[in-house]
C-alpha positions as CSV (number, residue, x, y, z in Angstrom):
1,M,-28.4,-35.9,33.6
2,P,-30.2,-32.6,33.0
3,K,-28.2,-29.7,31.8
4,S,-29.2,-26.0,31.9
5,F,-27.5,-23.2,30.0
6,Y,-28.0,-19.6,31.1
7,L,-27.5,-17.6,27.9
8,D,-29.1,-14.6,26.4
9,D,-26.8,-14.6,23.3
10,Q,-28.4,-14.8,19.8
11,G,-28.9,-18.3,18.7
12,A,-28.6,-19.8,22.2
13,A,-32.1,-21.1,22.3
14,G,-31.8,-22.9,19.0
15,G,-28.5,-24.5,19.9
16,C,-29.9,-25.8,23.2
17,A,-33.0,-27.2,21.5
18,E,-30.8,-28.9,18.9
19,F,-28.9,-30.8,21.7
20,G,-31.9,-31.3,24.0
21,L,-30.6,-28.9,26.7
22,R,-32.6,-26.7,28.9
23,H,-32.3,-23.0,27.9
24,E,-32.6,-20.4,30.6
25,P,-32.8,-17.2,28.6
26,H,-33.1,-14.7,31.6
27,V,-29.7,-13.4,32.7
28,E,-29.3,-11.0,35.5
29,R,-26.8,-8.2,34.9
30,N,-25.4,-5.2,36.7
31,E,-25.4,-1.7,35.3
32,S,-22.1,-2.4,33.5
33,G,-23.5,-5.5,31.8
34,L,-21.6,-8.1,33.9
35,K,-23.6,-11.2,34.7
36,F,-24.6,-11.9,38.4
37,I,-23.2,-15.3,39.2
38,D,-25.4,-15.7,42.3
39,Y,-28.5,-15.6,40.1
40,Y,-27.3,-18.7,38.2
41,F,-26.7,-20.6,41.5
42,D,-30.0,-19.5,43.0
43,R,-31.9,-20.4,39.8
44,A,-30.2,-23.8,39.4
45,Q,-31.0,-24.7,43.0
46,E,-34.6,-23.7,42.4
47,I,-35.1,-25.9,39.3
48,A,-33.0,-28.8,40.4
49,R,-34.6,-32.2,40.6
50,H,-31.7,-33.9,42.4
51,D,-29.8,-33.3,45.7
52,T,-26.4,-33.0,44.0
53,L,-25.6,-30.1,41.7
54,C,-22.5,-29.5,39.6
55,Y,-21.6,-26.1,38.4
56,A,-19.0,-25.9,35.7
57,N,-18.0,-23.8,32.7
58,C,-18.9,-25.4,29.4
59,D,-15.2,-25.8,28.4
60,I,-14.5,-28.3,31.3
61,I,-14.0,-32.0,30.6
62,F,-14.4,-34.2,33.6
63,L,-12.4,-37.4,34.1
64,P,-14.5,-40.6,34.4
65,D,-14.0,-40.9,38.2
66,L,-15.8,-37.7,39.1
67,L,-19.0,-39.6,40.0
68,R,-17.1,-41.9,42.3
69,A,-15.3,-39.0,44.0
70,T,-18.7,-37.2,44.4
71,E,-20.2,-40.3,46.0
72,T,-17.3,-40.7,48.4
73,I,-17.5,-37.1,49.6
74,Q,-21.3,-37.3,50.0
75,T,-21.0,-40.5,52.1
76,A,-18.5,-38.8,54.4
77,R,-20.2,-35.4,54.5
78,P,-23.8,-35.2,53.1
79,R,-23.8,-31.4,53.2
80,S,-20.6,-30.6,51.4
81,L,-18.9,-28.5,48.7
82,M,-16.4,-30.0,46.4
83,A,-14.1,-27.8,44.5
84,G,-11.6,-28.6,41.8
85,R,-8.7,-27.2,39.9
86,R,-8.5,-27.1,36.1
87,W,-5.7,-28.5,34.1
88,D,-5.2,-27.0,30.7
89,T,-4.8,-29.3,27.7
90,M,-4.9,-28.8,24.0
91,S,-6.9,-32.0,23.3
92,A,-10.3,-33.4,24.2
93,N,-9.4,-36.8,22.8
94,P,-10.1,-39.6,25.4
95,S,-6.9,-41.4,24.4
96,I,-4.9,-38.8,26.3
97,L,-6.4,-39.7,29.7
98,P,-3.5,-42.0,30.7
99,T,-1.0,-39.3,29.8
100,L,-3.1,-36.7,31.5
101,R,-3.3,-38.7,34.7
102,G,0.5,-39.2,34.6
103,L,1.0,-35.4,34.3
104,I,-1.4,-34.7,37.1
105,A,0.3,-37.3,39.4
106,F,3.8,-35.9,38.5
107,D,2.6,-32.4,39.4
108,G,1.7,-33.7,42.9
109,L,-2.1,-33.7,42.5
110,P,-4.1,-36.7,43.6
């Protein structure tokens, strides 16, 4: 699963190389220095080798059933957009998944 990182921060290229990630050093910014998000989407689409793209911040941890959910949506609607909602947790330990699922179900989320 290829991953691209759009960073112009010092040390970003070396960090990406260390973990075998694609580094995209060019970042479009407005006159205030804010990054243009549409540039990232356009560039990702341009370099993509697959029909399905996933855009996420680097601090997001996906649950194991993301792939199954994506396949289900694509079967029903090949041209689709899937959106999600984050759930803040203080741990990235996989052992909390059952507890996390319980919390999500209790909160009324599928």
